[in-house]
Biopython code that builds the backbone (N, CA, C, O; Angstrom):
import numpy as np
from Bio.PDB.StructureBuilder import StructureBuilder

atoms = [
    (1, "UNK", "N", (3.524, 13.491, -13.870)),
    (1, "UNK", "CA", (2.384, 14.138, -13.291)),
    (1, "UNK", "C", (1.529, 13.129, -12.524)),
    (1, "UNK", "O", (0.988, 13.435, -11.462)),
    (2, "UNK", "N", (1.414, 11.905, -13.088)),
    (2, "UNK", "CA", (0.639, 10.871, -12.411)),
    (2, "UNK", "C", (1.275, 10.541, -11.061)),
    (2, "UNK", "O", (0.569, 10.309, -10.080)),
    (3, "UNK", "N", (2.616, 10.518, -11.013)),
    (3, "UNK", "CA", (3.296, 10.230, -9.752)),
    (3, "UNK", "C", (2.931, 11.269, -8.710)),
    (3, "UNK", "O", (2.639, 10.929, -7.564)),
    (4, "UNK", "N", (2.946, 12.537, -9.106)),
    (4, "UNK", "CA", (2.641, 13.611, -8.179)),
    (4, "UNK", "C", (1.210, 13.494, -7.672)),
    (4, "UNK", "O", (0.966, 13.659, -6.476)),
    (5, "UNK", "N", (0.266, 13.215, -8.556)),
    (5, "UNK", "CA", (-1.127, 13.104, -8.124)),
    (5, "UNK", "C", (-1.316, 11.913, -7.187)),
    (5, "UNK", "O", (-2.101, 11.993, -6.242)),
    (6, "UNK", "N", (-0.606, 10.805, -7.436)),
    (6, "UNK", "CA", (-0.712, 9.653, -6.542)),
    (6, "UNK", "C", (-0.093, 9.962, -5.185)),
    (6, "UNK", "O", (-0.632, 9.557, -4.156)),
    (7, "UNK", "N", (1.031, 10.673, -5.170)),
    (7, "UNK", "CA", (1.665, 11.017, -3.901)),
    (7, "UNK", "C", (0.814, 11.999, -3.112)),
    (7, "UNK", "O", (0.722, 11.889, -1.890)),
    (8, "UNK", "N", (0.187, 12.963, -3.791)),
    (8, "UNK", "CA", (-0.702, 13.906, -3.115)),
    (8, "UNK", "C", (-1.899, 13.156, -2.533)),
    (8, "UNK", "O", (-2.293, 13.403, -1.393)),
    (9, "UNK", "N", (-2.476, 12.243, -3.313)),
    (9, "UNK", "CA", (-3.605, 11.454, -2.816)),
    (9, "UNK", "C", (-3.192, 10.627, -1.607)),
    (9, "UNK", "O", (-3.946, 10.518, -0.639)),
    (10, "UNK", "N", (-1.999, 10.045, -1.658)),
    (10, "UNK", "CA", (-1.520, 9.251, -0.531)),
    (10, "UNK", "C", (-1.309, 10.127, 0.695)),
    (10, "UNK", "O", (-1.665, 9.730, 1.804)),
    (11, "UNK", "N", (-0.735, 11.313, 0.509)),
    (11, "UNK", "CA", (-0.505, 12.219, 1.633)),
    (11, "UNK", "C", (-1.828, 12.607, 2.289)),
    (11, "UNK", "O", (-1.932, 12.638, 3.515)),
    (12, "UNK", "N", (-2.827, 12.898, 1.477)),
    (12, "UNK", "CA", (-4.139, 13.247, 2.024)),
    (12, "UNK", "C", (-4.756, 12.054, 2.745)),
    (12, "UNK", "O", (-5.330, 12.211, 3.822)),
    (13, "UNK", "N", (-4.645, 10.877, 2.165)),
    (13, "UNK", "CA", (-5.185, 9.667, 2.762)),
    (13, "UNK", "C", (-4.471, 9.352, 4.070)),
    (13, "UNK", "O", (-5.110, 9.016, 5.067)),
    (14, "UNK", "N", (-3.157, 9.459, 4.066)),
    (14, "UNK", "CA", (-2.377, 9.159, 5.262)),
    (14, "UNK", "C", (-2.676, 10.156, 6.370)),
    (14, "UNK", "O", (-2.777, 9.775, 7.536)),
    (15, "UNK", "N", (-2.818, 11.423, 6.018)),
    (15, "UNK", "CA", (-3.128, 12.442, 7.017)),
    (15, "UNK", "C", (-4.462, 12.145, 7.680)),
    (15, "UNK", "O", (-4.579, 12.228, 8.903)),
    (16, "UNK", "N", (-5.461, 11.802, 6.894)),
    (16, "UNK", "CA", (-6.765, 11.493, 7.480)),
    (16, "UNK", "C", (-6.714, 10.212, 8.302)),
    (16, "UNK", "O", (-7.390, 10.103, 9.325)),
    (17, "UNK", "N", (-5.920, 9.244, 7.862)),
    (17, "UNK", "CA", (-5.810, 7.977, 8.596)),
    (17, "UNK", "C", (-5.151, 8.175, 9.945)),
    (17, "UNK", "O", (-5.503, 7.506, 10.917)),
    (18, "UNK", "N", (-4.196, 9.090, 10.010)),
    (18, "UNK", "CA", (-3.481, 9.324, 11.254)),
    (18, "UNK", "C", (-4.197, 10.331, 12.149)),
    (18, "UNK", "O", (-4.028, 10.294, 13.368)),
    (19, "UNK", "N", (-4.989, 11.226, 11.573)),
    (19, "UNK", "CA", (-5.587, 12.316, 12.326)),
    (19, "UNK", "C", (-6.810, 11.888, 13.136)),
    (19, "UNK", "O", (-7.002, 12.366, 14.254)),
    (20, "UNK", "N", (-7.613, 11.025, 12.608)),
    (20, "UNK", "CA", (-8.833, 10.683, 13.324)),
    (20, "UNK", "C", (-9.302, 9.287, 13.004)),
    (20, "UNK", "O", (-8.923, 8.716, 11.981)),
    (21, "UNK", "N", (-10.122, 8.734, 13.872)),
    (21, "UNK", "CA", (-10.614, 7.378, 13.647)),
    (21, "UNK", "C", (-11.585, 7.334, 12.474)),
    (21, "UNK", "O", (-12.589, 8.046, 12.460)),
    (22, "UNK", "N", (-11.283, 6.506, 11.508)),
    (22, "UNK", "CA", (-12.156, 6.337, 10.364)),
    (22, "UNK", "C", (-13.108, 5.175, 10.576)),
    (22, "UNK", "O", (-14.224, 5.164, 10.057)),
    (23, "UNK", "N", (-12.654, 4.205, 11.342)),
    (23, "UNK", "CA", (-13.473, 3.036, 11.617)),
    (23, "UNK", "C", (-12.893, 2.332, 12.830)),
    (23, "UNK", "O", (-11.710, 2.496, 13.130)),
    (24, "UNK", "N", (-13.696, 1.557, 13.527)),
    (24, "UNK", "CA", (-13.190, 0.869, 14.714)),
    (24, "UNK", "C", (-12.153, -0.195, 14.374)),
    (24, "UNK", "O", (-12.091, -0.685, 13.247)),
    (25, "UNK", "N", (-11.341, -0.541, 15.369)),
    (25, "UNK", "CA", (-10.242, -1.501, 15.213)),
    (25, "UNK", "C", (-10.725, -2.838, 14.667)),
    (25, "UNK", "O", (-10.017, -3.464, 13.878)),
    (26, "UNK", "N", (-11.892, -3.287, 15.057)),
    (26, "UNK", "CA", (-12.355, -4.595, 14.617)),
    (26, "UNK", "C", (-12.744, -4.622, 13.141)),
    (26, "UNK", "O", (-13.075, -5.686, 12.617)),
    (27, "UNK", "N", (-12.712, -3.493, 12.468)),
    (27, "UNK", "CA", (-13.086, -3.430, 11.058)),
    (27, "UNK", "C", (-11.882, -3.498, 10.131)),
    (27, "UNK", "O", (-11.897, -2.911, 9.049)),
    (28, "UNK", "N", (-10.846, -4.202, 10.544)),
    (28, "UNK", "CA", (-9.641, -4.348, 9.726)),
    (28, "UNK", "C", (-9.946, -4.722, 8.282)),
    (28, "UNK", "O", (-9.301, -4.231, 7.355)),
    (29, "UNK", "N", (-10.924, -5.587, 8.100)),
    (29, "UNK", "CA", (-11.172, -6.111, 6.767)),
    (29, "UNK", "C", (-12.016, -5.179, 5.900)),
    (29, "UNK", "O", (-12.309, -5.523, 4.755)),
    (30, "UNK", "N", (-12.411, -4.031, 6.398)),
    (30, "UNK", "CA", (-13.141, -3.043, 5.603)),
    (30, "UNK", "C", (-12.133, -2.047, 5.059)),
    (30, "UNK", "O", (-11.755, -1.083, 5.725)),
    (31, "UNK", "N", (-11.719, -2.301, 3.858)),
    (31, "UNK", "CA", (-10.681, -1.479, 3.253)),
    (31, "UNK", "C", (-11.256, -0.710, 2.073)),
    (31, "UNK", "O", (-12.275, -1.087, 1.494)),
    (32, "UNK", "N", (-10.587, 0.354, 1.741)),
    (32, "UNK", "CA", (-10.996, 1.204, 0.640)),
    (32, "UNK", "C", (-9.856, 1.295, -0.361)),
    (32, "UNK", "O", (-8.685, 1.339, 0.018)),
    (33, "UNK", "N", (-10.207, 1.322, -1.639)),
    (33, "UNK", "CA", (-9.194, 1.432, -2.689)),
    (33, "UNK", "C", (-9.600, 2.536, -3.653)),
    (33, "UNK", "O", (-10.745, 2.989, -3.660)),
    (34, "UNK", "N", (-8.645, 2.954, -4.460)),
    (34, "UNK", "CA", (-8.982, 3.869, -5.539)),
    (34, "UNK", "C", (-9.143, 3.064, -6.825)),
    (34, "UNK", "O", (-9.026, 1.839, -6.813)),
    (35, "UNK", "N", (-9.405, 3.739, -7.907)),
    (35, "UNK", "CA", (-9.670, 3.067, -9.182)),
    (35, "UNK", "C", (-8.425, 2.967, -10.066)),
    (35, "UNK", "O", (-8.487, 2.388, -11.150)),
    (36, "UNK", "N", (-7.299, 3.522, -9.617)),
    (36, "UNK", "CA", (-6.073, 3.504, -10.419)),
    (36, "UNK", "C", (-5.291, 2.221, -10.168)),
    (36, "UNK", "O", (-5.174, 1.769, -9.029)),
    (37, "UNK", "N", (-4.764, 1.644, -11.227)),
    (37, "UNK", "CA", (-3.959, 0.433, -11.109)),
    (37, "UNK", "C", (-2.487, 0.800, -11.001)),
    (37, "UNK", "O", (-1.958, 1.561, -11.812)),
    (38, "UNK", "N", (-1.842, 0.252, -9.996)),
    (38, "UNK", "CA", (-0.402, 0.446, -9.828)),
    (38, "UNK", "C", (0.341, -0.688, -10.518)),
    (38, "UNK", "O", (-0.133, -1.823, -10.562)),
    (39, "UNK", "N", (1.493, -0.371, -11.046)),
    (39, "UNK", "CA", (2.417, -1.374, -11.560)),
    (39, "UNK", "C", (3.597, -1.397, -10.618)),
    (39, "UNK", "O", (4.231, -0.368, -10.382)),
    (40, "UNK", "N", (3.897, -2.567, -10.077)),
    (40, "UNK", "CA", (4.985, -2.689, -9.104)),
    (40, "UNK", "C", (5.900, -3.827, -9.503)),
    (40, "UNK", "O", (5.450, -4.939, -9.779)),
    (41, "UNK", "N", (7.168, -3.540, -9.531)),
    (41, "UNK", "CA", (8.191, -4.557, -9.734)),
    (41, "UNK", "C", (9.183, -4.382, -8.589)),
    (41, "UNK", "O", (9.873, -3.363, -8.529)),
    (42, "UNK", "N", (9.270, -5.355, -7.678)),
    (42, "UNK", "CA", (10.135, -5.213, -6.511)),
    (42, "UNK", "C", (11.610, -5.249, -6.893)),
    (42, "UNK", "O", (11.971, -5.763, -7.952)),
    (43, "UNK", "N", (12.458, -4.703, -6.028)),
    (43, "UNK", "CA", (13.893, -4.837, -6.271)),
    (43, "UNK", "C", (14.280, -6.308, -6.124)),
    (43, "UNK", "O", (13.699, -7.020, -5.305)),
    (44, "UNK", "N", (15.220, -6.751, -6.880)),
    (44, "UNK", "CA", (15.633, -8.159, -6.798)),
    (44, "UNK", "C", (14.715, -9.046, -7.608)),
    (44, "UNK", "O", (14.510, -8.812, -8.799)),
    (45, "UNK", "N", (14.165, -10.058, -6.974)),
    (45, "UNK", "CA", (13.335, -11.059, -7.645)),
    (45, "UNK", "C", (11.950, -10.501, -7.972)),
    (45, "UNK", "O", (11.198, -10.125, -7.073)),
    (46, "UNK", "N", (11.621, -10.449, -9.256)),
    (46, "UNK", "CA", (10.336, -9.898, -9.694)),
    (46, "UNK", "C", (9.157, -10.732, -9.189)),
    (46, "UNK", "O", (8.033, -10.233, -9.139)),
    (47, "UNK", "N", (9.391, -11.981, -8.817)),
    (47, "UNK", "CA", (8.328, -12.850, -8.314)),
    (47, "UNK", "C", (7.988, -12.579, -6.842)),
    (47, "UNK", "O", (7.044, -13.168, -6.315)),
    (48, "UNK", "N", (8.740, -11.702, -6.174)),
    (48, "UNK", "CA", (8.437, -11.374, -4.782)),
    (48, "UNK", "C", (7.071, -10.705, -4.724)),
    (48, "UNK", "O", (6.847, -9.665, -5.342)),
    (49, "UNK", "N", (6.171, -11.314, -3.976)),
    (49, "UNK", "CA", (4.798, -10.820, -3.916)),
    (49, "UNK", "C", (4.734, -9.476, -3.179)),
    (49, "UNK", "O", (5.485, -9.257, -2.229)),
    (50, "UNK", "N", (3.851, -8.587, -3.608)),
    (50, "UNK", "CA", (3.689, -7.313, -2.902)),
    (50, "UNK", "C", (3.353, -7.503, -1.424)),
    (50, "UNK", "O", (3.765, -6.699, -0.589)),
    (51, "UNK", "N", (2.608, -8.560, -1.094)),
    (51, "UNK", "CA", (2.295, -8.812, 0.313)),
    (51, "UNK", "C", (3.565, -9.071, 1.121)),
    (51, "UNK", "O", (3.641, -8.682, 2.286)),
    (52, "UNK", "N", (4.562, -9.720, 0.522)),
    (52, "UNK", "CA", (5.836, -9.941, 1.218)),
    (52, "UNK", "C", (6.560, -8.619, 1.445)),
    (52, "UNK", "O", (7.171, -8.409, 2.493)),
    (53, "UNK", "N", (6.490, -7.732, 0.462)),
    (53, "UNK", "CA", (7.108, -6.412, 0.612)),
    (53, "UNK", "C", (6.432, -5.642, 1.739)),
    (53, "UNK", "O", (7.110, -5.009, 2.548)),
    (54, "UNK", "N", (5.104, -5.691, 1.801)),
    (54, "UNK", "CA", (4.372, -5.001, 2.867)),
    (54, "UNK", "C", (4.714, -5.613, 4.222)),
    (54, "UNK", "O", (4.883, -4.880, 5.197)),
    (55, "UNK", "N", (4.820, -6.938, 4.307)),
    (55, "UNK", "CA", (5.221, -7.585, 5.570)),
    (55, "UNK", "C", (6.585, -7.075, 6.030)),
    (55, "UNK", "O", (6.787, -6.798, 7.212)),
    (56, "UNK", "N", (7.520, -6.953, 5.085)),
    (56, "UNK", "CA", (8.850, -6.438, 5.427)),
    (56, "UNK", "C", (8.759, -5.024, 5.984)),
    (56, "UNK", "O", (9.353, -4.718, 7.017)),
    (57, "UNK", "N", (8.015, -4.165, 5.298)),
    (57, "UNK", "CA", (7.879, -2.780, 5.760)),
    (57, "UNK", "C", (7.236, -2.749, 7.141)),
    (57, "UNK", "O", (7.670, -1.987, 8.005)),
    (58, "UNK", "N", (6.215, -3.559, 7.359)),
    (58, "UNK", "CA", (5.544, -3.601, 8.660)),
    (58, "UNK", "C", (6.481, -4.085, 9.765)),
    (58, "UNK", "O", (6.339, -3.674, 10.916)),
    (59, "UNK", "N", (7.425, -4.942, 9.433)),
    (59, "UNK", "CA", (8.356, -5.468, 10.443)),
    (59, "UNK", "C", (9.388, -4.429, 10.872)),
    (59, "UNK", "O", (10.047, -4.603, 11.897)),
    (60, "UNK", "N", (9.537, -3.359, 10.108)),
    (60, "UNK", "CA", (10.512, -2.321, 10.454)),
    (60, "UNK", "C", (10.090, -1.516, 11.680)),
    (60, "UNK", "O", (10.923, -0.888, 12.333)),
    (61, "UNK", "N", (8.788, -1.536, 11.991)),
    (61, "UNK", "CA", (8.300, -0.760, 13.122)),
    (61, "UNK", "C", (8.108, 0.703, 12.761)),
    (61, "UNK", "O", (8.130, 1.078, 11.589)),
    (62, "UNK", "N", (7.922, 1.512, 13.774)),
    (62, "UNK", "CA", (7.682, 2.932, 13.539)),
    (62, "UNK", "C", (6.301, 3.146, 12.950)),
    (62, "UNK", "O", (5.323, 2.537, 13.382)),
    (63, "UNK", "N", (6.237, 4.020, 11.958)),
    (63, "UNK", "CA", (4.942, 4.300, 11.319)),
    (63, "UNK", "C", (4.939, 3.879, 9.859)),
    (63, "UNK", "O", (4.124, 4.362, 9.073)),
    (64, "UNK", "N", (5.854, 2.971, 9.490)),
    (64, "UNK", "CA", (5.892, 2.449, 8.129)),
    (64, "UNK", "C", (7.146, 2.854, 7.391)),
    (64, "UNK", "O", (8.164, 3.176, 8.003)),
    (65, "UNK", "N", (7.069, 2.837, 6.074)),
    (65, "UNK", "CA", (8.218, 3.180, 5.246)),
    (65, "UNK", "C", (7.927, 2.865, 3.795)),
    (65, "UNK", "O", (6.794, 2.562, 3.424)),
    (66, "UNK", "N", (8.965, 2.939, 2.982)),
    (66, "UNK", "CA", (8.822, 2.727, 1.539)),
    (66, "UNK", "C", (9.859, 1.735, 1.037)),
    (66, "UNK", "O", (10.941, 1.595, 1.609)),
    (67, "UNK", "N", (9.510, 1.063, -0.028)),
    (67, "UNK", "CA", (10.421, 0.171, -0.749)),
    (67, "UNK", "C", (10.470, 0.683, -2.187)),
    (67, "UNK", "O", (9.440, 1.015, -2.774)),
    (68, "UNK", "N", (11.664, 0.743, -2.738)),
    (68, "UNK", "CA", (11.831, 1.292, -4.077)),
    (68, "UNK", "C", (12.212, 0.192, -5.048)),
    (68, "UNK", "O", (13.199, -0.514, -4.841)),
    (69, "UNK", "N", (11.446, 0.050, -6.084)),
    (69, "UNK", "CA", (11.709, -0.892, -7.161)),
    (69, "UNK", "C", (11.305, -0.192, -8.431)),
    (69, "UNK", "O", (11.798, 0.897, -8.722)),
    (70, "UNK", "N", (10.420, -0.793, -9.191)),
    (70, "UNK", "CA", (9.798, -0.117, -10.322)),
    (70, "UNK", "C", (8.655, 0.679, -9.722)),
    (70, "UNK", "O", (7.524, 0.197, -9.669)),
    (71, "UNK", "N", (8.934, 1.881, -9.274)),
    (71, "UNK", "CA", (7.989, 2.702, -8.540)),
    (71, "UNK", "C", (8.337, 2.707, -7.063)),
    (71, "UNK", "O", (9.326, 2.107, -6.640)),
    (72, "UNK", "N", (7.520, 3.383, -6.297)),
    (72, "UNK", "CA", (7.704, 3.481, -4.853)),
    (72, "UNK", "C", (6.481, 2.868, -4.192)),
    (72, "UNK", "O", (5.360, 3.313, -4.440)),
    (73, "UNK", "N", (6.673, 1.863, -3.362)),
    (73, "UNK", "CA", (5.593, 1.246, -2.604)),
    (73, "UNK", "C", (5.766, 1.689, -1.159)),
    (73, "UNK", "O", (6.777, 1.379, -0.528)),
    (74, "UNK", "N", (4.781, 2.415, -0.634)),
    (74, "UNK", "CA", (4.885, 2.959, 0.721)),
    (74, "UNK", "C", (3.727, 2.486, 1.589)),
    (74, "UNK", "O", (2.598, 2.340, 1.120)),
    (75, "UNK", "N", (4.026, 2.251, 2.856)),
    (75, "UNK", "CA", (3.035, 1.912, 3.870)),
    (75, "UNK", "C", (3.195, 2.938, 4.979)),
    (75, "UNK", "O", (4.303, 3.169, 5.463)),
    (76, "UNK", "N", (2.090, 3.551, 5.381)),
    (76, "UNK", "CA", (2.146, 4.580, 6.409)),
    (76, "UNK", "C", (0.937, 4.449, 7.318)),
    (76, "UNK", "O", (-0.189, 4.273, 6.853)),
    (77, "UNK", "N", (1.181, 4.535, 8.609)),
    (77, "UNK", "CA", (0.076, 4.532, 9.564)),
    (77, "UNK", "C", (0.340, 3.629, 10.747)),
    (77, "UNK", "O", (1.491, 3.359, 11.093)),
    (78, "UNK", "N", (-0.726, 3.166, 11.364)),
    (78, "UNK", "CA", (-0.677, 2.308, 12.540)),
    (78, "UNK", "C", (-0.391, 0.876, 12.088)),
    (78, "UNK", "O", (-1.245, 0.221, 11.490)),
    (79, "UNK", "N", (0.807, 0.404, 12.377)),
    (79, "UNK", "CA", (1.221, -0.914, 11.897)),
    (79, "UNK", "C", (0.443, -2.058, 12.539)),
    (79, "UNK", "O", (0.589, -3.207, 12.121)),
    (80, "UNK", "N", (-0.377, -1.770, 13.543)),
    (80, "UNK", "CA", (-1.262, -2.801, 14.093)),
    (80, "UNK", "C", (-2.314, -3.236, 13.079)),
    (80, "UNK", "O", (-2.957, -4.270, 13.256)),
    (81, "UNK", "N", (-2.491, -2.453, 12.020)),
    (81, "UNK", "CA", (-3.461, -2.768, 10.976)),
    (81, "UNK", "C", (-2.825, -3.488, 9.789)),
    (81, "UNK", "O", (-3.490, -3.690, 8.773)),
    (82, "UNK", "N", (-1.573, -3.874, 9.890)),
    (82, "UNK", "CA", (-0.884, -4.540, 8.773)),
    (82, "UNK", "C", (-1.603, -5.803, 8.315)),
    (82, "UNK", "O", (-1.665, -6.074, 7.115)),
    (83, "UNK", "N", (-2.140, -6.568, 9.236)),
    (83, "UNK", "CA", (-2.822, -7.808, 8.862)),
    (83, "UNK", "C", (-3.976, -7.570, 7.907)),
    (83, "UNK", "O", (-4.122, -8.282, 6.914)),
    (84, "UNK", "N", (-4.797, -6.571, 8.202)),
    (84, "UNK", "CA", (-5.920, -6.245, 7.325)),
    (84, "UNK", "C", (-5.461, -5.731, 5.976)),
    (84, "UNK", "O", (-6.045, -6.058, 4.942)),
    (85, "UNK", "N", (-4.408, -4.923, 5.991)),
    (85, "UNK", "CA", (-3.863, -4.384, 4.745)),
    (85, "UNK", "C", (-3.296, -5.504, 3.876)),
    (85, "UNK", "O", (-3.519, -5.529, 2.665)),
    (86, "UNK", "N", (-2.570, -6.423, 4.489)),
    (86, "UNK", "CA", (-1.991, -7.552, 3.751)),
    (86, "UNK", "C", (-3.096, -8.442, 3.179)),
    (86, "UNK", "O", (-3.000, -8.897, 2.039)),
    (87, "UNK", "N", (-4.139, -8.688, 3.965)),
    (87, "UNK", "CA", (-5.263, -9.499, 3.467)),
    (87, "UNK", "C", (-5.933, -8.845, 2.268)),
    (87, "UNK", "O", (-6.259, -9.515, 1.287)),
    (88, "UNK", "N", (-6.136, -7.540, 2.351)),
    (88, "UNK", "CA", (-6.765, -6.830, 1.231)),
    (88, "UNK", "C", (-5.875, -6.884, -0.003)),
    (88, "UNK", "O", (-6.350, -7.164, -1.104)),
    (89, "UNK", "N", (-4.597, -6.618, 0.179)),
    (89, "UNK", "CA", (-3.664, -6.636, -0.947)),
    (89, "UNK", "C", (-3.610, -8.017, -1.586)),
    (89, "UNK", "O", (-3.527, -8.134, -2.809)),
    (90, "UNK", "N", (-3.657, -9.051, -0.775)),
    (90, "UNK", "CA", (-3.645, -10.429, -1.284)),
    (90, "UNK", "C", (-4.786, -10.659, -2.275)),
    (90, "UNK", "O", (-4.615, -11.351, -3.278)),
    (91, "UNK", "N", (-5.940, -10.079, -1.990)),
    (91, "UNK", "CA", (-7.090, -10.293, -2.871)),
    (91, "UNK", "C", (-7.002, -9.492, -4.169)),
    (91, "UNK", "O", (-7.681, -9.821, -5.142)),
    (92, "UNK", "N", (-6.183, -8.455, -4.196)),
    (92, "UNK", "CA", (-6.074, -7.611, -5.390)),
    (92, "UNK", "C", (-4.845, -7.900, -6.247)),
    (92, "UNK", "O", (-4.899, -7.744, -7.467)),
    (93, "UNK", "N", (-3.738, -8.317, -5.630)),
    (93, "UNK", "CA", (-2.484, -8.432, -6.390)),
    (93, "UNK", "C", (-2.587, -9.480, -7.489)),
    (93, "UNK", "O", (-3.158, -10.555, -7.302)),
    (94, "UNK", "N", (-2.019, -9.134, -8.639)),
    (94, "UNK", "CA", (-2.063, -10.015, -9.796)),
    (94, "UNK", "C", (-0.766, -9.834, -10.579)),
    (94, "UNK", "O", (-0.390, -8.710, -10.910)),
    (95, "UNK", "N", (-0.085, -10.936, -10.873)),
    (95, "UNK", "CA", (1.155, -10.863, -11.638)),
    (95, "UNK", "C", (0.819, -10.926, -13.122)),
    (95, "UNK", "O", (0.184, -11.878, -13.577)),
    (96, "UNK", "N", (1.242, -9.916, -13.876)),
    (96, "UNK", "CA", (0.967, -9.816, -15.302)),
    (96, "UNK", "C", (2.260, -9.488, -16.029)),
    (96, "UNK", "O", (2.930, -8.507, -15.707)),
    (97, "UNK", "N", (2.608, -10.307, -17.005)),
    (97, "UNK", "CA", (3.845, -10.112, -17.774)),
    (97, "UNK", "C", (5.050, -10.087, -16.843)),
    (97, "UNK", "O", (5.493, -11.139, -16.382)),
    (98, "UNK", "N", (5.584, -8.913, -16.562)),
    (98, "UNK", "CA", (6.798, -8.814, -15.744)),
    (98, "UNK", "C", (6.602, -7.901, -14.541)),
    (98, "UNK", "O", (7.570, -7.337, -14.030)),
    (99, "UNK", "N", (5.354, -7.748, -14.079)),
    (99, "UNK", "CA", (5.088, -6.828, -12.974)),
    (99, "UNK", "C", (3.828, -7.256, -12.218)),
    (99, "UNK", "O", (3.027, -8.054, -12.706)),
    (100, "UNK", "N", (3.679, -6.706, -11.025)),
    (100, "UNK", "CA", (2.492, -6.906, -10.210)),
    (100, "UNK", "C", (1.538, -5.745, -10.435)),
    (100, "UNK", "O", (1.970, -4.606, -10.613)),
    (101, "UNK", "N", (0.251, -6.028, -10.427)),
    (101, "UNK", "CA", (-0.761, -4.990, -10.569)),
    (101, "UNK", "C", (-1.758, -5.097, -9.421)),
    (101, "UNK", "O", (-2.165, -6.194, -9.039)),
    (102, "UNK", "N", (-2.145, -3.953, -8.879)),
    (102, "UNK", "CA", (-3.129, -3.855, -7.803)),
    (102, "UNK", "C", (-3.494, -2.379, -7.655)),
    (102, "UNK", "O", (-2.833, -1.534, -8.260)),
    (103, "UNK", "N", (-4.531, -2.033, -6.868)),
    (103, "UNK", "CA", (-4.892, -0.621, -6.717)),
    (103, "UNK", "C", (-3.719, 0.193, -6.169)),
    (103, "UNK", "O", (-2.977, -0.275, -5.305)),
    (104, "UNK", "N", (-3.563, 1.406, -6.677)),
    (104, "UNK", "CA", (-2.415, 2.216, -6.267)),
    (104, "UNK", "C", (-2.562, 2.775, -4.857)),
    (104, "UNK", "O", (-1.575, 3.219, -4.270)),
    (105, "UNK", "N", (-3.767, 2.764, -4.302)),
    (105, "UNK", "CA", (-3.983, 3.158, -2.907)),
    (105, "UNK", "C", (-4.957, 2.164, -2.279)),
    (105, "UNK", "O", (-6.028, 1.894, -2.823)),
    (106, "UNK", "N", (-4.566, 1.629, -1.128)),
    (106, "UNK", "CA", (-5.441, 0.769, -0.323)),
    (106, "UNK", "C", (-5.363, 1.298, 1.102)),
    (106, "UNK", "O", (-4.269, 1.484, 1.636)),
    (107, "UNK", "N", (-6.515, 1.541, 1.721)),
    (107, "UNK", "CA", (-6.547, 1.999, 3.104)),
    (107, "UNK", "C", (-7.401, 1.051, 3.919)),
    (107, "UNK", "O", (-8.532, 0.736, 3.551)),
    (108, "UNK", "N", (-6.839, 0.595, 5.042)),
    (108, "UNK", "CA", (-7.545, -0.294, 5.963)),
    (108, "UNK", "C", (-7.379, 0.273, 7.370)),
    (108, "UNK", "O", (-6.276, 0.264, 7.916)),
    (109, "UNK", "N", (-8.456, 0.760, 7.952)),
    (109, "UNK", "CA", (-8.345, 1.332, 9.285)),
    (109, "UNK", "C", (-7.415, 2.525, 9.267)),
    (109, "UNK", "O", (-7.623, 3.471, 8.508)),
    (110, "UNK", "N", (-6.402, 2.484, 10.092)),
    (110, "UNK", "CA", (-5.475, 3.606, 10.235)),
    (110, "UNK", "C", (-4.154, 3.344, 9.521)),
    (110, "UNK", "O", (-3.105, 3.819, 9.957)),
    (111, "UNK", "N", (-4.202, 2.593, 8.432)),
    (111, "UNK", "CA", (-2.988, 2.310, 7.671)),
    (111, "UNK", "C", (-3.317, 2.395, 6.180)),
    (111, "UNK", "O", (-4.419, 2.052, 5.750)),
    (112, "UNK", "N", (-2.349, 2.853, 5.414)),
    (112, "UNK", "CA", (-2.566, 2.985, 3.970)),
    (112, "UNK", "C", (-1.334, 2.518, 3.211)),
    (112, "UNK", "O", (-0.201, 2.653, 3.673)),
    (113, "UNK", "N", (-1.591, 1.966, 2.035)),
    (113, "UNK", "CA", (-0.557, 1.560, 1.091)),
    (113, "UNK", "C", (-0.728, 2.442, -0.139)),
    (113, "UNK", "O", (-1.846, 2.657, -0.609)),
    (114, "UNK", "N", (0.375, 2.946, -0.652)),
    (114, "UNK", "CA", (0.324, 3.738, -1.879)),
    (114, "UNK", "C", (1.497, 3.361, -2.756)),
    (114, "UNK", "O", (2.604, 3.122, -2.272)),
    (115, "UNK", "N", (1.240, 3.310, -4.064)),
    (115, "UNK", "CA", (2.304, 3.030, -5.027)),
    (115, "UNK", "C", (2.310, 4.136, -6.062)),
    (115, "UNK", "O", (1.283, 4.441, -6.671)),
    (116, "UNK", "N", (3.463, 4.729, -6.255)),
    (116, "UNK", "CA", (3.670, 5.678, -7.348)),
    (116, "UNK", "C", (4.479, 4.933, -8.396)),
    (116, "UNK", "O", (5.659, 4.645, -8.192)),
    (117, "UNK", "N", (3.848, 4.624, -9.507)),
    (117, "UNK", "CA", (4.504, 3.869, -10.581)),
    (117, "UNK", "C", (5.235, 4.805, -11.520)),
    (117, "UNK", "O", (4.870, 5.971, -11.670)),
    (118, "UNK", "N", (6.267, 4.278, -12.146)),
    (118, "UNK", "CA", (6.994, 5.041, -13.151)),
    (118, "UNK", "C", (6.502, 4.623, -14.525)),
    (118, "UNK", "O", (6.243, 3.442, -14.759)),
    (119, "UNK", "N", (6.370, 5.587, -15.444)),
    (119, "UNK", "CA", (5.897, 5.237, -16.794)),
    (119, "UNK", "C", (6.907, 4.412, -17.554)),
    (119, "UNK", "O", (6.661, 4.038, -18.700)),
]
sb = StructureBuilder()
sb.init_structure("model")
sb.init_model(0)
sb.init_chain("A")
sb.init_seg("    ")
for serial, (resi, resn, name, xyz) in enumerate(atoms, 1):
    if name == "N":
        sb.init_residue(resn, " ", resi, " ")
    sb.init_atom(name, np.array(xyz, "f"), 0.0, 1.0, " ", f" {name:<3s}", serial, name[0])
structure = sb.get_structure()
């Protein structure tokens, strides 16, 4: 149920990010997060930082994509905002035990990151 609520929240966030300007381009560093903590374990090496995963997704082009590991980490929106999103994620990501923890939704300008964690 938590996965569904996170995906619905991400869909609503992504729709608003793509539909209209929330903030000017120069405000990359003004990001918004939710209060839920995501648990992320990347495929392969667990030490791979979430920022590296986001960089990979941003390099694919288009309007983003998802990476599947322990949960689903998705980036959707205007990839010109990847720098601000990566900077914000850098300040939140924390490695604990065997997983990364950070807010399950981060939105910067016209781009959003969402993680649906598995219990």
